[in-house]
C-alpha positions as CSV (number, residue, x, y, z in Angstrom):
1,M,-6.8,12.4,13.8
2,E,-10.5,13.6,12.0
3,P,-10.7,13.5,8.4
4,V,-11.6,16.6,6.8
5,D,-14.8,18.2,7.6
6,P,-16.2,19.0,4.1
7,H,-18.3,21.9,6.0
8,E,-15.1,23.9,7.4
9,A,-12.9,23.1,3.8
10,P,-16.2,22.6,1.1
11,D,-13.3,22.6,-1.9
12,Y,-11.0,20.1,-0.3
13,Y,-11.9,16.9,-1.3
14,N,-12.2,18.2,-5.1
15,V,-8.5,19.3,-4.8
16,V,-6.9,16.3,-2.7
17,K,-7.6,13.3,-4.5
18,E,-6.2,10.9,-1.8
19,P,-7.2,12.4,1.6
20,M,-5.7,10.8,5.0
21,G,-8.9,8.8,6.1
22,E,-9.0,6.9,9.7
23,E,-8.2,3.6,7.7
24,T,-5.0,5.0,6.8
25,S,-4.2,8.1,9.4
26,L,-0.8,7.3,11.3
27,L,-2.5,7.3,14.6
28,N,-4.6,4.1,13.7
29,F,-3.1,1.4,15.3
30,D,-3.9,-1.1,13.3
31,Y,-2.9,0.8,10.5
32,F,0.9,1.4,12.3
33,E,1.4,-2.4,13.1
34,N,0.2,-3.5,9.5
35,V,3.2,-1.1,8.5
36,V,5.3,-2.2,11.0
37,T,4.8,-6.0,10.4
38,A,5.1,-5.5,6.5
39,C,8.7,-3.5,7.3
40,L,10.0,-6.1,9.4
41,F,9.2,-9.1,6.9
42,L,10.7,-7.3,4.0
43,S,13.8,-6.3,6.2
44,D,14.1,-10.1,6.8
45,L,13.9,-10.7,3.1
46,N,16.1,-8.0,2.6
47,C,18.7,-9.3,4.5
48,I,18.5,-12.9,2.9
49,G,19.0,-11.3,-0.2
50,K,22.0,-9.4,1.0
51,N,23.4,-12.6,2.0
52,V,22.5,-14.2,-1.0
53,T,24.5,-11.5,-3.1
54,D,27.3,-11.3,-0.4
55,K,27.5,-15.6,-0.9
56,K,27.6,-15.7,2.5
57,Y,25.4,-19.3,2.7
58,K,27.5,-22.2,2.3
59,N,24.5,-24.2,0.9
60,L,21.3,-24.6,-0.3
61,T,20.4,-25.7,3.2
62,E,21.2,-22.4,4.8
63,F,19.5,-20.4,2.3
64,I,16.1,-22.7,3.2
65,R,16.8,-22.5,6.9
66,D,16.4,-18.6,6.5
67,M,13.6,-18.4,4.3
68,I,11.5,-20.8,6.5
69,K,12.3,-18.9,9.7
70,V,11.1,-16.0,8.1
71,F,7.9,-17.4,7.1
72,D,7.7,-19.0,10.8
73,N,8.4,-15.7,12.7
74,C,6.0,-14.2,10.7
75,R,3.2,-16.7,11.5
76,Y,4.4,-16.9,15.2
77,Y,4.2,-12.7,15.7
78,N,0.7,-12.2,13.9
79,P,-2.7,-13.8,14.1
80,R,-4.0,-16.5,12.3
81,E,-6.8,-14.6,10.4
82,S,-4.2,-11.7,9.8
83,Q,-3.2,-10.7,6.2
84,F,0.2,-11.1,7.3
85,Y,0.1,-14.9,8.4
86,K,-2.0,-16.0,5.2
87,C,0.7,-13.8,2.9
88,A,3.5,-16.0,4.9
89,E,1.7,-19.1,4.0
90,I,1.5,-18.3,0.1
91,L,4.6,-17.0,-0.2
92,E,5.9,-20.3,1.5
93,Q,3.7,-22.7,-0.5
94,F,5.5,-20.6,-3.2
95,F,8.9,-21.2,-2.4
96,V,8.5,-24.9,-1.7
97,S,7.1,-25.6,-5.0
98,K,9.9,-23.6,-6.3
99,L,12.7,-25.3,-4.6
100,K,10.5,-28.7,-5.6
101,N,11.0,-27.7,-9.4
102,I,14.5,-27.1,-8.7
103,R,14.7,-30.4,-7.1
104,D,13.1,-32.2,-10.3
105,K,15.4,-30.7,-12.7
106,F,18.3,-31.2,-11.2
107,C,17.4,-34.8,-10.9
108,E,16.8,-34.9,-14.5
109,Q,19.7,-33.4,-15.6
110,Y,22.4,-35.2,-13.2
111,M,20.4,-38.6,-12.5
112,E,19.6,-39.9,-16.1
113,V,21.2,-43.2,-16.9
């Protein structure tokens, strides 16, 4: 799929403000693969969210296990230099920092003498 030739449709780019270019064409497999990867990642997170809402986790360890699995799967599937691999790294660091905050608050509240 080629971008619209301005010689064939001179006013096209005046009318259409966000044209499909090579970088966004659905026939561009890199773009398509990125969309699929993002959907899979979000689908996994949605499953975890549903499990939380439906109270399917018996304990925090089960929830943490599933979250770590999502990050691990993302890193396993995607090349190290990809934006998805890097995103998994950043989100996991954020997740771990939030868990540490929860642990610290719990310890402060229940371990005080």
